[in-house]
C-alpha positions as CSV (number, residue, x, y, z in Angstrom):
1,V,178.7,69.3,144.0
2,Q,179.5,68.8,140.3
3,L,176.9,67.8,137.8
4,Q,178.0,67.4,134.2
5,A,175.7,67.4,131.2
6,S,176.8,65.9,127.9
7,G,175.5,64.5,124.7
8,G,174.3,67.6,122.9
9,G,174.9,68.2,119.2
10,L,173.3,68.9,115.9
11,V,170.3,66.8,114.8
12,Q,167.7,67.1,112.0
13,P,164.0,67.7,112.7
14,G,162.3,64.5,113.7
15,G,165.5,63.0,114.9
16,S,166.5,61.8,118.4
17,L,169.2,62.5,120.9
18,R,170.1,61.3,124.4
19,L,171.6,63.6,126.9
20,S,173.5,62.4,129.9
21,C,174.1,63.9,133.3
22,T,176.7,62.7,135.6
23,V,175.6,63.1,139.2
24,P,177.7,62.3,142.3
25,G,176.4,59.0,143.7
26,D,175.5,60.3,147.2
27,I,173.3,63.0,145.5
28,L,171.8,60.7,142.9
29,I,170.5,58.1,145.3
30,R,168.9,60.6,147.7
31,N,167.6,63.5,145.6
32,A,165.4,64.5,142.7
33,I,167.1,65.4,139.5
34,A,165.7,67.5,136.7
35,W,166.4,68.7,133.2
36,F,166.0,72.3,132.1
37,R,166.8,74.2,128.9
38,Q,167.3,77.8,127.9
39,A,166.9,79.1,124.4
40,P,168.5,82.4,123.4
41,G,166.5,85.3,124.7
42,K,164.2,83.1,126.7
43,E,163.9,82.1,130.4
44,R,165.2,78.8,131.6
45,E,162.5,76.2,131.2
46,G,161.9,73.1,133.3
47,L,161.4,70.0,131.2
48,A,161.4,66.8,133.4
49,C,162.2,65.6,136.8
50,I,162.8,62.1,138.3
51,S,162.5,61.2,142.0
52,S,165.0,59.1,143.8
53,S,162.6,57.4,146.1
54,D,160.1,55.8,143.7
55,L,161.5,56.8,140.3
56,S,158.3,58.7,139.6
57,T,158.6,61.3,136.8
58,L,157.1,64.7,135.9
59,Y,157.1,66.4,132.5
60,A,156.4,69.8,131.1
61,R,153.6,69.9,128.6
62,S,155.9,71.0,125.9
63,V,157.8,67.7,126.0
64,V,155.4,65.1,127.3
65,G,155.3,62.1,124.9
66,R,158.5,63.1,123.2
67,F,161.1,63.3,126.0
68,T,161.8,60.6,128.6
69,I,163.9,61.0,131.8
70,S,165.5,58.0,133.4
71,R,168.3,57.2,135.8
72,D,170.9,54.5,136.3
73,N,172.2,54.6,139.9
74,A,174.9,52.1,139.2
75,K,176.4,54.4,136.7
76,D,175.7,57.7,138.5
77,M,173.8,58.9,135.5
78,V,170.5,60.6,134.6
79,Y,169.4,60.6,131.0
80,L,167.1,62.6,128.9
81,Q,165.9,60.7,125.8
82,M,164.6,63.2,123.2
83,D,162.6,62.0,120.3
84,D,160.8,63.7,117.4
85,L,162.9,66.8,117.9
86,K,161.7,70.1,116.5
87,P,163.6,73.3,115.7
88,E,162.0,75.0,118.8
89,D,163.8,72.4,120.9
90,T,167.1,74.2,120.1
91,A,168.6,75.4,123.4
92,V,171.3,74.8,126.0
93,Y,170.2,71.9,128.2
94,Y,171.0,71.7,131.9
95,C,170.6,69.1,134.6
96,A,170.0,70.1,138.2
97,A,169.6,68.5,141.6
98,N,167.2,69.3,144.4
99,T,169.2,68.2,147.5
100,Q,166.3,69.0,149.9
101,A,164.0,66.2,148.7
102,T,163.8,62.7,147.4
103,M,160.6,63.5,145.4
104,C,160.3,65.9,142.6
105,P,158.6,69.1,143.9
106,S,155.0,69.0,142.6
107,P,153.6,70.9,140.9
108,Q,156.5,73.4,140.9
109,F,159.2,71.1,139.6
110,E,159.7,73.5,136.6
111,R,160.9,76.3,138.8
112,M,164.6,77.0,138.9
113,G,164.5,77.9,142.5
114,E,163.7,74.4,143.5
115,Y,167.2,73.2,142.6
116,D,170.4,74.1,144.3
117,Y,173.1,72.4,142.1
118,W,173.4,72.7,138.3
119,G,175.5,71.3,135.5
120,Q,177.3,73.4,133.0
121,G,174.9,72.8,130.1
122,T,175.1,71.1,126.7
123,Q,174.0,72.7,123.4
124,V,171.3,71.0,121.3
125,T,170.6,72.3,117.8
126,V,167.7,71.0,115.7
127,S,168.1,72.1,112.2
128,S,168.1,70.7,108.6
């Protein structure tokens, strides 16, 4: 299973960026998809998850109100809209799929072990 994250880049503090994750259609329509990030020297952090069954979403406290996860099944895509970006948002961002469930695992959606397929990551740098 191949997931592919894209859309990263350099953005100024306070700016916005939208990341995209290409997910094979048979995975996207049946499974929960999440976004993670990993900053240098830090553990990978779960950010947001979207369920396939009812499109419900879960967010980490660090990004609630600033980041929005969404999906477009017709385009085989999951997005992460990031607003009001801060320098501490600088990291490599990954998308991941939980192929065992249609709903985001709750409350443990932020745990890496809940996901069995990962994309290769896209770099986001927030700097002036």
